[in-house]
N, C-alpha and C positions, 0 to 999 in steps of 0.2 A: 299925539295927533289929535287935535281938536275934530269933533265928529259933526257931518253936516246932514241935518235931519230934516226932509221937507213932508210938513203936515199938509194934506189935501182933505178941507176939512169944512163944511158949512155952518155949521153950526158955532158961533162967535163963540159962545160960553163954552164951550169944548175945548177948540181950538185953542182957546187963553190958555185956560188949565192945562193943558198939554205944554204949550210953550212953555209958559211960567215955568213947570217942572223941571224940564228940558233943560233950558238954559242954565238952572241954579246947579244942575250935573258937569257943565263948563262946555253945553254941545251948543252948535250955533244951528237956530231952527230956523226956515224960511217955511212961508204959509201962501197958500193959495185956495181959496174960498167956494170955487167950481170946478170941476172937472177939466173944460176946454185949459182953462190957465193950468192949473195941475198938471195934465199930461204935459203940455209944452216945456214946463218946469223941468220935470222929471227926464224929458228927451236930450235937451239941448242945455242944461246943468248936472252939474258931480254931486251927487251925493250918496252917503253910507247908508241912508234908510227911510222907506217911504211909511209914511203913517197916514192911512187911507182908507175912507169912509165909504161905506158900500152906495149909499144915498148919496148924489150929488147931483146938483143942477148940471144941465148942458152932456155931457158922460157918465156913466154910472164908473165905481168902483172896479166892477169885474170887467168893461171892457177897456179901463185903463191899465188894467195887470194883464190881459190881455193882447196889448197892444206893446205893450213894453218889452214882453216874453217874446212878442213875434217877430219886433226889432231886434231881437239880441240883444236888450239892456235888462241885465239881472240884475241890479240894484234890488235890494232885500225888502219884502213888503210885509209890514204888518196893517193887518184891516181893522177896522176899528168900525162897528156896526151897532144898531139898536137890532136886527136881525137873528134870533135865536134860533131857529130851524135847522134839522141837521144837515136839511140839504143846500140852505146857504152857505153852511161853514165848509162842506165837503167842495158846491162849488170855489168858494175861495182859493180852496187849495188844490182842489184840479187846475185852475187855472194858472199857478206858477204861486197863491201868497207863501209867506213862509211863516207866517201864528197870524191870529184871528184871537180879538179881545174883543168882548159883549160888551153896549153900553145898560147898564152904568157901570163902570170900573172903578177899581181903587187905585187910587195915585202909585200905591209900592207895588202894586201888580204892573202898570205899565210902565215902570221904569224899570222890575224886573225883567222883562218881558224884551224891553228896549234892549237892555244893556244882555239879554242872553244873543240877541241875533246879531249885534254886530259883534260880539266876542265868537260868533260862529263864523262870521263874516272871515273875520280876521284868519281865525284859524283856517279857514279855507283857501284864502287867499295864500297864505304859508304853501298847504300842501301845494297848492298849482305852482308857486314860485318854485319848489323841490323839483318838482314833476316836470317842469317845462322843459322840452326839448327831449321828453323822456317817452314817446309813445309805445304802448303796445301790441302786440300781434298777438294773437289766437286763430290757426289757421287761416281762412279769407277773412275773418273779423281785423279790421285795424282803429285802434283807438288813441286819437292823439287831444290827450288833456292843454297842450298849449294852444291849440285851433279849437276847441273846444270841437273837431272831427270825427265822424265813423265812417269809415267806409267799409266793404261787403265789397271784395276785390278789388274793382275800381269805381263800384258805384257808392255814392255818398248817400246817408240815411241822414236824412232830417228826424232830428228829434230834439222834443224841448228839454227845458235847461233842466230840470227833475229828472226826465229818461235819461239826459246825460250823466249827470250827479248820479244817476242810480246805476248805471252801466258802469262806469268807473269805478265807484265804489266795488262792486260786485270783481271787473277784473283785476283791480291790483289787490284785490285776496283771493285768487283761486281755489276752488277744492274747500272755503272753509263756508261753512253754514252758519247763517244768520236767521234769525225767528224775524215776525215781523215788527215785534217791539223795535227789536236791534236796529232794523232798516228804519225805522219809524226816528230812531231815536240819533241813528247816525247819517241820514239822508236828509232828512225832514226838520228833525230837532224839534226842540225846545217847545209843547203847546200842541204836538198831534195825539198824546196817549187817549188811546179807543178806536183811535182812525185805521188801524189792520187793511179794513178794506180797504181804504186807498192805495196801499202796498198792490194787491191784487191786482187792484185797475193798471195799475203803471207797469206790474209784469203783466201783464193780458197784453197792454199798448208797446211793450217792449219788443216782447217775443212775435208780436204781428210784423215790427220792420226788421227786427236783427234775424229769425230763424228762416231758414228756406220752408221748414213744417213745425209752425207753431204747435202743433196737435201733439208733436213730437221732437221736443227741443234739443238742441244741441247744446245750445252755449247757458242758457240759465235752466236750472234743473230742481224742480220740486223733491223735497226731501218729507216724505210723509208725515205729517203729525210733528211734525219741526219749524219746515220754513223752507227759505231756498238755498240756492249754491250755486257759484260759477265754474263749470265744468272747466277741468286744466288737462282735458285728454286732448286737447287740440297743442300741439307744440307753444309755447310761449318765447315770445323773441319781444328783449328790450330794442328800441332802437327804429329807424325808419325802415 
């Protein structure tokens, strides 16, 4: 199936370079040259991937990404920017970007990252379809992959897209210990090497939302010197 890509980039030369090369790979590519138009297209049209510049007229890339995730639009995002500081990279990842490519970039690397994100997205969709209608329950914690809903008892818990993906990955593998690198690879994917602290911050936020006492967690347990695991002590149930 042909993949639909939206490029939100105000530099005409870069936008043209990206579009020509992706179209040569039999992808359909749309373009917006400012943040306002790009956000509208991202929210109203169906795309498999957004290639999003950080610095844009109208609305910047970070705010576009924040808005999409807040509206529960989970289209994968590859951020494309001239900014090189670690803080900028972390901000992009924290607001829900799936990968980060710094200008100037090589065309083969761009294509490789696009293909990797699309491949992960297809794998995720296949997994989500396989799990559809099969929520998991651990004590009071109820995780529904079809609705992407989490409950503690009867109380709904608001998670970001990445927090939900992290929790589902844990809940699907109770008792298994994951290193931070393994979690980055499985939940964040290609391009996140070196950002193990991102895992720590997401674990802390996830605990604050699902644990009665985040300082003494029941579900997401630290395995000192290794990483984290999801406790299987609570009885696991399949179904609603």
